[in-house]
Each structure stands twice: as structure tokens, then as C-alpha cells.
C-alpha positions as CSV (number, residue, x, y, z in Angstrom):
1,M,11.4,13.0,0.2
2,F,8.5,14.9,-1.2
3,Q,8.7,17.8,1.3
4,A,12.6,18.2,0.5
5,R,11.9,18.1,-3.2
6,L,9.1,20.8,-2.8
7,T,11.3,23.1,-1.1
8,A,14.1,22.6,-3.5
9,V,11.6,23.3,-6.3
10,G,10.7,26.5,-4.7
11,H,14.1,27.7,-4.4
12,G,14.9,26.9,-8.0
13,V,11.8,28.5,-9.4
14,Q,12.2,31.6,-7.3
15,Q,15.9,31.9,-8.4
16,L,14.8,31.9,-12.1
17,L,12.0,34.3,-11.6
18,D,14.3,36.5,-9.6
19,Q,16.8,36.4,-12.3
20,I,14.3,37.3,-15.2
21,L,13.0,40.4,-13.2
22,Q,16.3,41.6,-11.8
23,G,17.8,44.7,-13.1
24,Q,14.5,46.2,-14.0
25,S,14.1,49.4,-11.9
26,H,10.6,50.3,-12.9
27,Q,7.9,49.9,-10.2
28,L,6.1,47.3,-12.4
29,A,8.9,45.0,-12.2
30,Q,9.2,45.5,-8.6
31,A,5.7,44.6,-8.0
32,M,5.8,41.7,-10.3
33,G,8.8,40.2,-8.2
34,Y,6.7,41.0,-5.0
35,A,3.7,39.0,-6.5
36,V,5.7,35.8,-7.3
37,Q,7.2,35.5,-3.8
38,G,6.2,32.4,-1.7
39,G,3.5,30.0,-2.1
40,K,3.5,26.2,-2.0
41,R,5.0,25.9,-5.6
42,L,2.9,22.8,-6.0
43,R,2.2,23.5,-9.6
44,A,5.8,24.1,-10.3
45,F,6.7,20.8,-8.5
46,L,4.5,18.9,-10.7
47,V,6.2,20.2,-13.8
48,L,9.5,19.3,-12.6
49,E,8.6,15.9,-11.1
50,T,6.8,14.7,-14.3
51,A,9.7,16.0,-16.4
52,R,12.1,14.0,-14.2
53,L,9.9,10.9,-14.7
54,H,10.4,11.3,-18.5
55,G,14.0,12.0,-18.5
56,I,14.0,15.9,-18.9
57,E,16.8,17.7,-17.3
58,Q,15.8,20.1,-14.6
59,P,17.5,23.1,-16.2
60,R,15.1,22.7,-19.1
61,A,12.0,22.0,-16.9
62,L,12.6,25.0,-14.7
63,W,11.3,27.3,-17.5
64,P,7.7,25.7,-17.7
65,A,7.8,25.3,-14.0
66,A,8.5,29.2,-13.5
67,A,5.8,29.8,-16.2
68,I,3.0,28.0,-14.3
69,E,3.9,30.0,-11.2
70,A,3.8,33.3,-13.1
71,M,0.5,32.4,-14.4
72,H,-0.9,31.3,-11.0
73,A,0.5,34.5,-9.5
74,Y,-1.4,36.6,-12.1
75,S,-4.5,34.9,-11.3
76,L,-4.2,35.7,-7.6
77,V,-3.3,39.3,-8.1
78,H,-6.4,39.8,-10.2
79,D,-8.4,37.6,-7.9
80,D,-7.6,39.9,-4.8
81,L,-8.8,42.9,-6.5
82,P,-11.9,44.8,-5.0
83,C,-14.0,43.8,-8.1
84,M,-13.3,40.1,-7.4
85,D,-12.5,38.8,-3.8
86,D,-11.4,42.3,-2.3
87,D,-8.7,40.7,-0.2
88,D,-6.2,42.7,1.8
89,L,-3.7,40.0,2.5
90,R,-2.2,37.2,0.4
91,R,0.4,34.8,1.9
92,G,0.4,36.9,5.1
93,Q,1.5,40.0,3.3
94,P,-0.5,43.0,1.8
95,T,-2.0,42.2,-1.6
96,V,-0.6,44.0,-4.6
97,H,-3.4,46.5,-4.9
98,V,-3.1,47.3,-1.2
99,K,0.7,47.8,-1.2
100,W,0.6,49.9,-4.4
101,D,-2.7,50.6,-6.2
102,Q,-5.6,48.9,-8.3
103,A,-4.0,50.2,-11.5
104,T,-0.6,48.6,-10.7
105,A,-2.3,45.4,-9.7
106,V,-4.0,45.0,-13.0
107,L,-0.8,45.7,-14.9
108,V,1.2,43.3,-12.8
109,G,-1.4,40.5,-13.5
110,D,-1.4,41.4,-17.3
111,A,2.5,41.4,-17.3
112,L,2.8,38.0,-15.3
113,Q,0.4,36.3,-17.7
114,A,2.5,37.4,-20.6
115,L,5.6,36.4,-18.9
116,A,4.1,32.9,-18.4
117,F,3.9,32.5,-22.2
118,E,7.4,33.9,-22.6
119,L,8.8,31.4,-20.2
120,A,6.8,28.4,-21.7
121,A,7.9,29.2,-25.1
122,H,11.6,30.1,-24.1
123,P,14.3,28.5,-26.2
124,S,15.9,27.3,-23.0
125,C,13.0,25.1,-22.3
126,S,13.6,22.8,-25.5
127,D,15.6,22.8,-28.6
128,D,12.4,21.7,-30.4
129,P,10.2,24.7,-31.3
130,A,7.2,22.4,-31.8
131,I,7.4,21.3,-28.1
132,R,7.7,25.0,-27.0
133,A,4.6,25.9,-29.1
134,E,2.7,23.0,-27.6
135,L,3.3,24.0,-24.2
136,A,2.5,27.6,-24.8
137,Y,-0.8,26.6,-26.8
138,H,-2.0,24.2,-24.0
139,L,-1.1,26.9,-21.4
140,A,-3.4,29.3,-23.3
141,V,-6.2,26.9,-23.1
142,A,-5.8,26.0,-19.6
143,A,-5.7,29.5,-18.4
144,G,-8.2,31.2,-20.8
145,G,-11.8,31.2,-21.7
146,R,-12.1,27.5,-21.8
147,G,-10.2,26.8,-18.5
148,M,-9.4,29.0,-15.4
149,V,-10.9,32.4,-16.5
150,L,-14.1,30.6,-17.4
151,G,-14.2,28.7,-14.1
152,Q,-13.6,32.1,-12.3
153,A,-16.4,33.8,-14.4
154,Q,-18.8,30.9,-13.4
155,D,-17.8,31.2,-9.8
156,I,-18.6,34.9,-9.8
157,A,-22.0,34.5,-11.6
158,A,-22.8,31.8,-8.9
159,E,-22.8,34.4,-6.3
160,T,-25.9,36.1,-7.8
161,A,-27.7,33.2,-9.2
162,D,-31.2,32.3,-8.1
163,A,-30.4,28.8,-7.1
164,A,-27.3,27.2,-5.7
165,L,-25.1,25.1,-8.0
166,D,-25.5,21.4,-7.9
167,L,-22.5,19.0,-7.5
168,A,-22.1,18.2,-11.0
169,T,-21.9,21.9,-11.9
170,I,-19.5,22.9,-9.3
171,T,-17.3,20.0,-10.0
172,G,-17.1,21.2,-13.6
173,L,-16.5,24.8,-12.5
174,Q,-13.7,23.8,-10.2
175,G,-12.2,21.5,-12.9
176,R,-11.8,24.7,-14.9
177,K,-10.9,27.3,-12.3
178,T,-8.4,25.1,-10.2
179,G,-8.0,21.8,-12.1
180,A,-7.1,23.3,-15.6
181,L,-3.7,24.6,-14.4
182,F,-2.9,21.4,-12.4
183,H,-3.7,19.3,-15.6
184,W,-1.2,21.5,-17.6
185,S,1.5,21.3,-14.8
186,A,1.3,17.5,-14.5
187,T,1.2,16.8,-18.4
188,A,4.2,19.2,-19.0
189,G,6.7,16.5,-18.5
190,P,5.4,14.0,-21.0
191,R,4.6,16.8,-23.5
192,M,8.3,17.8,-23.2
193,A,9.2,14.2,-23.9
194,K,6.7,13.6,-26.5
195,A,5.3,10.9,-24.4
196,D,1.7,9.8,-23.5
197,I,0.0,12.4,-21.4
198,A,-3.2,10.3,-20.3
199,P,-1.9,8.7,-17.0
200,L,-0.6,11.9,-15.6
201,G,-3.7,13.8,-17.0
202,R,-6.0,11.5,-15.0
203,Y,-3.7,11.9,-11.9
204,A,-4.0,15.7,-12.4
205,D,-7.6,15.8,-12.7
206,A,-8.2,13.7,-9.5
207,L,-5.5,15.8,-7.8
208,G,-7.0,19.2,-8.7
209,L,-10.4,18.3,-7.5
210,A,-9.0,16.9,-4.2
211,F,-7.0,20.1,-3.9
212,Q,-10.3,22.2,-4.1
213,I,-12.2,20.1,-1.8
214,A,-9.4,20.3,0.7
215,D,-9.7,24.2,0.2
216,D,-13.4,24.1,1.1
217,I,-12.6,21.9,4.2
218,L,-10.0,24.3,5.2
219,D,-12.5,27.1,5.0
220,V,-14.5,25.4,7.5
221,E,-11.7,24.1,9.8
222,G,-8.9,26.5,9.2
223,D,-8.0,30.1,9.8
224,A,-11.1,31.7,11.5
225,G,-10.6,35.2,9.8
226,K,-10.1,33.9,6.2
227,A,-12.7,31.2,6.6
228,G,-15.4,33.7,8.0
229,K,-14.9,36.1,5.2
230,R,-15.1,33.5,2.5
231,L,-18.0,31.6,4.1
232,Q,-19.9,34.9,4.4
233,K,-19.5,35.2,0.7
234,D,-20.6,31.6,0.1
235,C,-23.9,32.3,1.8
236,S,-25.3,34.0,-1.2
237,A,-28.0,32.1,-3.1
238,G,-26.0,30.7,-6.0
239,K,-22.6,30.1,-4.1
240,A,-22.0,26.4,-3.0
241,T,-19.1,24.4,-2.0
242,F,-18.2,20.8,-1.9
243,V,-18.7,20.9,1.9
244,S,-22.1,22.8,1.7
245,L,-23.3,20.2,-1.0
246,L,-21.9,17.0,0.6
247,G,-21.4,17.9,4.3
248,L,-18.0,17.9,6.0
249,E,-17.5,14.3,6.5
250,A,-18.6,13.2,3.1
251,A,-16.4,15.9,1.6
252,K,-13.4,14.4,3.4
253,R,-14.2,10.9,2.2
254,R,-14.6,12.2,-1.4
255,A,-11.1,14.0,-1.1
256,H,-9.5,10.7,0.2
257,D,-11.1,8.8,-2.7
258,L,-9.8,11.1,-5.3
259,V,-6.4,10.9,-3.8
260,A,-6.6,7.1,-4.2
261,E,-7.7,7.7,-7.8
262,A,-4.7,10.1,-8.5
263,Q,-2.3,7.4,-6.9
264,A,-3.7,4.5,-8.9
265,A,-3.3,6.5,-12.2
266,L,0.6,6.4,-11.5
267,E,0.7,2.5,-11.7
268,V,2.5,2.7,-15.0
269,Y,5.4,4.6,-13.4
270,G,5.9,2.0,-10.6
271,E,8.2,3.2,-7.7
272,E,9.3,6.0,-9.8
273,G,5.9,7.6,-9.1
274,D,6.2,7.4,-5.3
275,I,7.0,11.1,-4.8
276,L,3.9,12.0,-6.9
277,R,1.9,9.7,-4.7
278,Q,3.2,11.5,-1.6
279,A,2.2,14.8,-3.3
280,A,-1.4,13.6,-3.7
281,Q,-1.4,12.9,-0.1
282,F,0.0,16.2,0.8
283,V,-3.0,18.0,-0.9
284,I,-5.4,16.8,1.6
285,A,-3.1,16.8,4.6
286,R,-1.9,20.5,4.3
287,D,-3.1,23.1,6.7
288,T,-3.0,26.1,4.4
């Protein structure tokens, strides 16, 4: 059920993003469309599934779901730049700065970030302007200098730090860099319904951390080329991962414990939360 729902979400979100960008002949729009292709769409899935749990119709929820994918795509385009991770491939295709150039990649990221706020605040999302404003406000907090961007800055700073980060520090860093957008995604549904966000906030916080630990594990056990490049960067003095701090087996146990925490947070939803429980399990079972 989860995989079918995830696939359907991917199609729906892609269709909306294509609709928004179609008809624009400028190279910028073409590159934006290129940047939002593919991916797991897990963040969009969280928006749509938590909206469903709260009685929000899918045509409404697709707008914030597309918003979070635009925001995520912007972060990847900028993360791939030579001044960041300097990656040549993303999702098996040339990165934006490789296919076009660095200036285009910067502008694509800028435009996708703006598009994310446009979609979150779009009238089609909700008839209530206060709901749209709240979604946009919390997206700004999650993505900006107190959330994802701060986490990225701390991650970059760690590469040249005199000492490796400890477990508490890297947990906070990843809670911002990765977890903040997961939190926004999973709380979008109750925000749209003016419901309590606390249970899904707890779910998202555990899920986001499990996702990052799984990424660190994949860097060790997954694709050799990508893993080798990332591990080489991680050997600098200040850089640390959950695997380097905990060890591989302990990191796997921690990821499983976090999945259990995420699933327990869904008790209030009873059987209706089963698909989200499956999503939590998927996070640590995936191979990419």
C-alpha cells in the first residue's frame, strides 16, 4: 500500500510542477523543470498522507506537497555546486551546473526556492489566507537560517574544524539540515486542518533522524563510487557521521529505535496511521 501511494504521489506532484513550468521557453524554466524530475518524493508523500488523515482533499494538499519538493530540489541544486559538494551526478543524471553552468544552477536554486513559497501560499491550497500564511511562514523557518540552511552551514564548518563533532552536536545539525523539512512536511496536514501538530511533529523528528542515519549507513554499504567520495570528505578533522561516532551496528540499532519512536507517535491515529508506519520502515529499508 505504501509503495503504491508513494508512486501515485510522485506522479501527482510531477504533473503539478510540470503544469506550473510548462509554456515557459526560457532556459531558466527548462533547467528548473530538469531539477525537479525524479527522486523518492517522500516529503511530498508526508504532506499528502498527513492531509488525508485530517480530511484535506488531495487537490488542495498537492500544492504544499509540490512546494516542499521545489524547496528540496533547490537545496540539492545548490548542494551540488563546486563550492559545496562539487557533484557531477544527481539521480543518475548530470547535475544542473554540469548540464548548463554554475550561474544557471544558482539562479535555478533561487527560482525554485521562490516557487516553493508561491506554491505553499497559493489560493488553491486553502480558501483561508491564514492557513496559507502559516504554511509559508513555517516553511521559511524550516528552510532558512534557523533550519536547513543553518544545518548546511554547520556541516560545512565541521569540515575544517579542529575537532570532530560529538553525537549531540551532529544530532542537532542533522535535525536542522535534514529534519526541518521532514517536520514541515509531516505537520502540513494538521496545519491545513487547524489540528494538533504535536503527534506528527514527534513522528517527523524521529523519522528525519532515522533517514539521516540510514544515509550514513548507505555511504558505507551502498554505491561504492558515491560512498567513496563522501567518505573521503568525511575524513577531515571536524567531519563526523552517525556511523563514525556510533559504529555501524550501533547506528543500525539507533535507526531501528527511531523508527519505533516514529511509529509509536502515531497511536492517536489508530489503523489510519498504518501507511505512515510503513513509511517509517521504508526509511531504513531503502537502498538509495
